[in-house]
NUVEX-459283 format. One record per residue (C-alpha): residue in three letters; residue number from 1; x, y, z. Coordinates in steps of 0.2 Angstrom, whole numbers, plus 5000, padded with zeros to 4 digits. Layout:
{"ala", NUM, {X, Y, Z}}
...
***
This chain:
{"met", 1, {5090, 5074, 4913}}
{"arg", 2, {5089, 5057, 4910}}
{"phe", 3, {5085, 5048, 4926}}
{"asp", 4, {5083, 5029, 4923}}
{"arg", 5, {5079, 5015, 4935}}
{"asp", 6, {5097, 5012, 4942}}
{"asp", 7, {5097, 5030, 4947}}
{"ile", 8, {5080, 5028, 4956}}
{"phe", 9, {5086, 5012, 4965}}
{"lys", 10, {5102, 5021, 4972}}
{"val", 11, {5090, 5035, 4979}}
{"val", 12, {5078, 5021, 4986}}
{"leu", 13, {5094, 5013, 4994}}
{"ala", 14, {5100, 5030, 5000}}
{"ala", 15, {5083, 5033, 5008}}
{"ala", 16, {5084, 5016, 5016}}
{"ala", 17, {5100, 5019, 5024}}
{"asp", 18, {5093, 5035, 5031}}
{"leu", 19, {5077, 5026, 5038}}
{"asn", 20, {5089, 5011, 5045}}
{"ala", 21, {5099, 5024, 5054}}
{"thr", 22, {5085, 5029, 5065}}
{"gln", 23, {5079, 5011, 5069}}
{"thr", 24, {5083, 4998, 5080}}
{"asp", 25, {5093, 4983, 5075}}
{"glu", 26, {5076, 4973, 5075}}
{"glu", 27, {5069, 4986, 5064}}
{"arg", 28, {5081, 4989, 5050}}
{"phe", 29, {5077, 4981, 5034}}
{"asp", 30, {5087, 4975, 5019}}
{"pro", 31, {5081, 4986, 5003}}
{"ala", 32, {5084, 4972, 4991}}
{"glu", 33, {5072, 4971, 4976}}
{"thr", 34, {5061, 4957, 4982}}
{"thr", 35, {5060, 4964, 5001}}
{"leu", 36, {5042, 4966, 5007}}
{"leu", 37, {5039, 4984, 5013}}
{"ala", 38, {5021, 4983, 5018}}
{"gly", 39, {5007, 4971, 5020}}
{"asp", 40, {5007, 4953, 5025}}
{"gly", 41, {5026, 4949, 5029}}
{"gly", 42, {5031, 4967, 5027}}
{"gln", 43, {5047, 4973, 5035}}
{"leu", 44, {5042, 4990, 5040}}
{"thr", 45, {5029, 4998, 5052}}
{"ser", 46, {5015, 5009, 5044}}
{"leu", 47, {5025, 5023, 5051}}
{"ala", 48, {5041, 5018, 5044}}
{"val", 49, {5033, 5014, 5026}}
{"val", 50, {5026, 5033, 5027}}
{"thr", 51, {5044, 5040, 5033}}
{"phe", 52, {5052, 5029, 5020}}
{"ile", 53, {5042, 5036, 5006}}
{"leu", 54, {5043, 5054, 5012}}
{"gly", 55, {5062, 5051, 5012}}
{"val", 56, {5062, 5045, 4994}}
{"glu", 57, {5052, 5060, 4989}}
{"glu", 58, {5063, 5072, 4997}}
{"arg", 59, {5079, 5064, 4989}}
{"leu", 60, {5072, 5062, 4972}}
{"ser", 61, {5065, 5082, 4973}}
{"glu", 62, {5082, 5086, 4976}}
{"ala", 63, {5090, 5075, 4963}}
{"leu", 64, {5078, 5081, 4949}}
{"ser", 65, {5077, 5099, 4955}}
{"arg", 66, {5058, 5098, 4955}}
{"pro", 67, {5045, 5092, 4967}}
{"val", 68, {5040, 5073, 4966}}
{"ser", 69, {5025, 5066, 4975}}
{"leu", 70, {5024, 5047, 4978}}
{"phe", 71, {5013, 5045, 4992}}
{"asp", 72, {4996, 5038, 4988}}
{"glu", 73, {4985, 5032, 5003}}
{"phe", 74, {4974, 5021, 4992}}
{"leu", 75, {4989, 5012, 4983}}
{"ile", 76, {4998, 5008, 5000}}
{"ala", 77, {4983, 4998, 5005}}
{"glu", 78, {4983, 4988, 4990}}
{"pro", 79, {4990, 4970, 4993}}
{"asp", 80, {4999, 4969, 4976}}
{"gly", 81, {5002, 4988, 4974}}
{"pro", 82, {5016, 4998, 4970}}
{"phe", 83, {5022, 4999, 4990}}
{"arg", 84, {5022, 4979, 4990}}
{"thr", 85, {5040, 4977, 4988}}
{"val", 86, {5057, 4987, 4985}}
{"gly", 87, {5056, 4982, 4966}}
{"ser", 88, {5038, 4986, 4963}}
{"phe", 89, {5041, 5003, 4974}}
{"val", 90, {5055, 5007, 4961}}
{"asp", 91, {5046, 5002, 4946}}
{"his", 92, {5031, 5014, 4952}}
{"ile", 93, {5044, 5029, 4955}}
{"his", 94, {5051, 5026, 4938}}
{"ala", 95, {5033, 5027, 4930}}
{"val", 96, {5029, 5042, 4940}}
{"val", 97, {5046, 5051, 4935}}
{"thr", 98, {5044, 5047, 4918}}
{"ala", 99, {5025, 5052, 4916}}
{"thr", 100, {5031, 5070, 4924}}
{"ala", 101, {5046, 5073, 4915}}
{"ser", 102, {5046, 5090, 4907}}
***
């Protein structure tokens, strides 16, 4: 099954909608490509980042019919790491999904 970047972005948008549904108006975020997720200027709390990543993992696992693991405590802490923006997160997911495709 081919799962391209656009498909991944749709999964991320759906997980963002799930997260936003549980947040107050002030805590909701716009999941645009350049939206900062974590670190200085990030729109999500630490708990929200973890919840968001786990939500994406769950939706991806369902879509791909196989487990997908994205959470990496070391990468989350990197200022310019893959969890910095929505776009860098999508690119990271694409790399992980491509590398683990069977």
